[in-house]
MIBADREN-355331 format. One record per residue (C-alpha): residue in three letters; x negated, y, z. Coordinates in steps of 0.001 Angstrom, whole numbers, plus 500000, padded with zeros to 6 digits. Each point is the difference from the previous one (the first is absolute). Layout:
% residues N
ALAXYZ;...
END
This chain:
% residues 484
MET050614063196579341;SER502064502303499940;GLU502067501361496823;GLU498713503282500702;ALA496070498324499847;GLU500573497686496942;ALA501509502982498085;VAL496958501870500431;ASN497998497310499510;LEU501144499218496450;GLN499397503735498889;LYS496303499293501361;GLU500428497071497359;TYR500924502680497425;ILE497449502368500811;GLU497079497635499150;LYS501858499115496486;VAL500022503497499304;LYS496783500304501190;ASN498741496850497541;ILE502055501702497097;ILE498677503480499973;LYS496193498931501154;ASN497350501902498224;LYS502429502437497976;GLU498979502995502781;LEU503855500658499956;LYS501368503442502147;TYR503208501143502080;THR501033503098501290;ILE502491500539502650;LEU502797502798500400;THR501432500125503588;LEU503105502257500064;GLY500786499902503799;CYS499329500028503644;GLN497714498110502267;LEU501630496770499668;ASN499870500067496123;GLU496114500415500410;ASN499891497286501890;ASP501995498176497666;SER497341501103497183;GLU496883498995502366;LYS501776496470499742;ILE500278500174496027;CYS496733501314499733;GLY498935497098501837;MET501170497633497842;VAL499372501153497329;GLU496760500270500337;GLN499685496465501438;MET500852499429496127;GLY496969501634498747;TYR501078503800499028;THR498243502674500709;LYS501681503492500985;THR500006502896497807;GLU501135503697500321;LYS500601500423496404;ILE502929498374498988;GLU498756500241496325;GLU497478497071500837;ALA502540498151501881;ASN501074496321498752;LEU502388499568503058;ALA502224503280501022;ILE502151499472503365;PHE502027502543501184;ASN501054499582503695;THR503282501956500838;CYS501990501813502214;CYS504354500937499934;VAL499461502338502754;ARG500180503177497720;GLU501495500927496285;ASN496886501300498798;ALA498229496858501225;GLU501903498212496845;GLU499125502995497589;ARG496755499986500437;LEU500021495751499482;PHE501702500343496646;GLY498082502730498788;LYS496697497746500484;ILE501418496919498701;GLY500653501789497105;GLU496548501285499660;LEU499170496259500023;LYS501541498929496429;ASN497093501114497667;LEU497495497739502255;LYS502225496962500025;GLU498382498614496681;LYS496626501777500430;ASN499262498225503231;ASN502382496916499976;LEU501291501949502906;ILE501384498558502867;ILE503214501906501391;ALA501277499289503415;ILE502015501542501933;GLY500735499250503838;GLY501516502063503787;CYS503194500761501038;MET500785501620496671;MET500688496648498347;GLN502456499025502908;GLU502338502749498005;GLU502758498190496966;HIS499652503486498341;ILE496536500474499615;ILE499303496508498719;GLU502815500579497465;ARG498269503468498774;LEU496489497639500159;LYS501833497408497228;LYS501354502315498148;SER497651503107499338;PHE496570498230501204;LYS500736496245498298;TYR495656500027499755;VAL499852499805504366;ASP498620495795500412;ILE500849499767503817;ILE502329501283502473;PHE499528498749503679;GLY502472500963503029;THR498808500753503288;HIS500729496240501142;THR497820499201497317;LEU497035501326500069;HIS497870496832501413;LYS501046498746496490;LEU498070502069497812;PRO497436497856499111;GLU502296497507498878;ASP501775502406497572;ILE496728501330498471;PHE498765496424499066;ARG503830499800497925;VAL499520503087498042;ILE496078498903499374;GLU500364496044499494;LYS503654499525498755;ARG501109503528498333;GLU502743500422502128;LYS501940503451501494;VAL500450499507503709;LYS502612501489502403;ASP499287498826503146;ILE502608501882502240;VAL501975498102503242;ASP502739502037502139;ILE499780498054502892;ASP497777500915502888;GLY496344498529499391;TYR497778497985502014;VAL496688501646502042;TYR497579498201497970;GLU496637499904502023;ASN496358499759498188;LEU500369501723496536;PRO496835501457499300;ILE499209503701500404;LYS497679503171498694;ARG500469502458502214;THR499216503709498609;SER498509500739503470;LYS497181499015502357;VAL500644502219502924;THR503946499640500273;GLY502040496802499368;SER503380499422499976;VAL502182497189500995;THR503675499278499486;ILE501289499280502828;MET503746499453498615;TYR502061499831496992;GLY503364501741499123;CYS502201501927502048;ASN503281499482501815;ASN501170503655500636;PHE501836500608496110;CYS499610504309500370;THR502414501157497645;TYR497378501775498062;CYS497445496905499730;ILE500301497336497594;VAL496846498178501579;PRO501919497115502160;PHE501776498889496530;VAL496678499835498033;ARG497623498506503007;GLY502627498200501149;ARG501098499219503960;GLU496932500716503473;ARG497773496729499588;SER497274500410502303;ARG496207498260499461;LYS499154497835503298;PRO498002501310502359;LYS496753497836499786;ASP499809500592496001;ILE499857503880500615;ILE497356499405502853;GLU498137498030497793;GLU499983502446497296;VAL498841502928502034;LYS497051497866501660;LYS499070499243496083;LEU499816503749499621;ALA498162500870503192;SER497590497378498974;SER499748501723496368;GLY499124503172501887;TYR503315501668500064;LYS500373502259502432;GLU503756501617499693;VAL503009497799499666;ILE503249501604498552;LEU503048496990500458;LEU503068500662497714;GLY503395499471500276;GLN503493501629498462;ASN501086500080503944;VAL496986498987501673;ASN501281500082503945;SER502341497570498993;TYR497540497175499265;LEU501027496663501230;CYS503359500963500709;SER501965497928497175;GLU497699497002501523;MET500696500445503538;ASN503762500368499586;LYS499964497296497907;ILE498777497611502480;LYS502002501469502962;GLN502689499067497664;GLY498548496408499380;LYS499866500313496586;MET496473500018500135;GLN497674498161502038;ASP496313501230500727;VAL498310496477499537;ASN496642500990500218;GLY499964502514502824;ASP499413502620496630;PHE502113502458502527;ALA499043498940503436;LYS497109503597500619;ILE501183501674497394;TYR503574500689499376;SER500413503889499356;PHE498106502983498232;ALA499200501208504040;LYS498413496785500106;LEU497942499899496516;LEU498794503518500762;ILE498387498762503405;GLU498134496784498564;ILE498289501798496877;ASN498955502693502262;LYS497995496890501554;ILE497972499177496798;GLU496731501020500026;GLY498566501685496563;ILE503219502503499734;GLU500219503084501492;ARG502790501427498500;ILE503536498998499579;ARG502780501673498086;PHE503551498979499182;VAL502553500811497411;SER502710500890500421;PRO502377499645503089;HIS503857500566500641;PRO500813502572502422;LYS503316497485501191;ASP497229497369500565;PHE497427501508501745;THR499914498640502846;ASP498542500657503479;ASP497479496976500050;VAL498676501331496326;ILE498976503571502132;GLU498076497960502815;ALA498552497969497231;ILE498811503139498093;LYS498972501819503410;ASN498228497229501612;SER498077498713496670;ASP496917502304499630;LYS499662498976496014;VAL503737500501499134;CYS499539504000498836;LYS502395502354502148;TYR501048501239496792;ILE503883499024498771;HIS501924500147497027;LEU503345500308500237;PRO502391500305497523;LEU502891502523500548;GLN501526500453496554;SER502471502611501030;GLY500483502141503867;SER503771500057499088;THR501752497463501941;LYS502992499889497521;MET497517499405497376;LEU498219497120502239;LYS503265498301500116;LYS500923500031495920;MET496284498777499407;ASN501038497020502804;ARG496883500945501830;ASN501328499119503356;TYR498596502510501932;THR500949504118501109;LYS498070502977499659;GLU499345499789503658;GLN499124495891500252;TYR497557501125497996;LEU498830503077501689;GLU500445498233503046;LEU498301497146499114;ILE496878502549498785;GLU499575501339503703;LYS500418496645501336;ILE496774498897498441;LYS498184503458500324;SER500679499378504165;LYS498268496837499562;ILE497805500439497656;PRO498427503987500138;GLU497851500259497408;ILE502075498279497601;LYS500858501499496468;PHE502891499343497645;SER500361500004496274;THR503100499570498226;ASP502378499659496662;ILE502604502200499053;ILE502508499798497052;VAL501265503455498678;GLY503286500337498554;PHE501988496419500625;ALA503702499811499051;GLY502465502270501843;GLU496942502057501384;THR500913503110501006;GLU498055503140501131;GLU500881499670503988;ASP498695496034499164;PHE497097501806498668;GLU499335502089502391;ASN499926497131502866;THR497141498389498061;LEU497827502963500329;ASP500920500540503736;VAL498468496571500674;VAL496879500747497791;ARG499194502901502050;LYS500850498256502856;VAL498107497307499880;GLU496770501263497973;PHE498875497061497722;GLU496671499956499283;GLN501372499279496252;VAL503207499266498494;PHE500851498210496924;MET501871501850498199;PHE502824498342497129;ILE502974501899497792;TYR502818496996500461;SER499829498091496822;ARG503342497657499065;ARG499194496473499767;VAL502495497936498038;GLY501278497075502493;THR499702502089503104;VAL503509501120502021;GLY498476503895500281;ASP499899499807495454;LYS504187499772500267;MET500480502725502788;PRO501724502736498845;ASP498458503405500511;GLN496578499980498483;ILE497465502686500357;PRO499252502241497005;GLU496736499880499153;ASP499183503471500074;ILE501314500289503938;LYS497797496611500913;HIS497132501601498219;LYS500591503511502167;ARG500315497719503191;PHE496126498114499196;ASP498759503201499565;ARG501223501275503616;LEU498865496823501788;LYS496731499949498006;THR499337503888501302;LEU501421498762503441;VAL497731496977499895;GLU496946501906498837;GLU500248502872502270;ILE500427497439503178;ILE496736497853498661;ALA497746503554499474;LYS501085500247503786;ASN499034496495501325;ASN496472499800497584;LYS499418503527502535;ASN499708497338502554;TYR497277497823498552;LEU497508502798499031;GLY497115499715502822;THR501145496482500926;THR497452497285499481;GLN502148496582498566;LYS499229496705499429;ILE500238499209496225;LEU499700496451498328;VAL497893500957496937;GLU501919498686496826;GLY497693501089496993;PRO498456502689497770;SER502840502901499923;LYS501735499890496955;GLY499511503560499331;ASN496615500221500636;ALA497577496167500111;LYS497528502025501523;LEU502173500466503308;LEU501420496669502224;THR503612499827500623;GLY501869498716503146;ARG503024500091502364;THR500774501214503485;GLU502212497755502176;THR503118501773499020;ASN498856500021495831;LYS498678502763499826;VAL497109500468496981;VAL497005501252500709;VAL497142500675497351;PHE496516500449501145;GLU496234499880499193;GLY498408496300501078;ASP498353496518498420;GLU502046497429498362;SER498507498034502546;LEU502625501376502471;ILE502828498564497763;ASN502341497331502139;SER498764501295503280;ILE501756502535502558;ILE497921502746500679;ASP500376503857501383;VAL500947502677498021;LYS500370503472501658;ILE502772501553497593;ILE498739503299498513;GLU502612501812497238;ASP503659499180499536;HIS501119499457496148;MET503304499150500857;TRP500286495892498837;TYR496195499844500946;PHE497405500999502344;ASN496727500589499500;GLY497273498745502654;GLU496779499877501365;MET499144496463501132;ILE498395499525503546;VAL497518497327500172;THR501971497119502480;ILE500976496746498483;HIS502921498620501653;SER499794496825497835;ILE497649498088497750;
END
């Protein structure tokens, strides 16, 4: 048995120990996830472990006996939100005999740990990105031995398979295919808190997707910091003689393109999405795999970050404005129906008006379906934090507003192309705005709200788009069910 499997089995023993200690006590837990889809996937594993221990989930913090925070460190406002929430728990600590556990990316930052030690001494458990699997043991130590637990390691963690998981959706399942990042973009702290790239074995990913399919899931989202470099590190090690493919794990699937092709064959799965690829690694075989795989959505999230070649170099993105636009055109030439979304950072150190205008130029040329816009936030420990010529906040906000205006103009224009068309909608559930209506998404990730029976949830149906509300459409169902 491998070291990773032994570690997971040990934690399953601790799950049983905690379960025996708290049985018949009807204890509840709550969890707050701050961050990206990778954090959300980690939280599903946390919930899986905690519920196997015997805790029941509650959304009401005042009812909880265990409060868990899964943190992100990409933006500064996440820090302040976390500390505010922890402060609110002080009065509940004794009242509910509340255990407070804080984990995730932020816990890999030393200045955050120091602030917790100084100002929030009532926190019971601090765990990092590489020790998430040990949460059952940490909780046991707090309950049984009344210990304060700090469980952080700075080395790159193993890939731990077969952790319990409690998924938040019964329609879409997220599947992490790799951990960490090798790119070291100068604005980003992720490589320092999640470590270097480590890919999961193809057979483990395929098995997880097959389990999702057998459980009725129609859509999978493949997750990674840089999904199109999946297995690159491992294959390089094999070529260099630093690693051996003893069990033939990589004989058939040895790249992201091959992984897409194999997942496309799995019966029951209707849609495949992935986030996030890196433009510099978007190879021709991946384009061909998207083109030829009928289940892979013809919708690509391709982070731009800046349209200025000068800024891209400062960001260590390793492509130019021209190369990004050439990649867009190459993909469009191979897949004419393709649509794009992107990420853009406004106000990185040294960004001039000309640099920002270059970003606007790319947005105009590509006409993204959706743009996730971020005002640059300095992160301690990154190269960008130490750069001169930091942009004043008022200029950042003015540029952000200009970008937002342009993006909304383009979205309004693009949305007109949907009106009157029939779209295949994966029905997700009742609408959050009106429980009497259903909501779902097009292949291009557009939200559509329409009248329909709840029996349609988790089906792909035809819906005619009849009204545009900028961020969602109203639709009218056409009774043709494409999957059951």
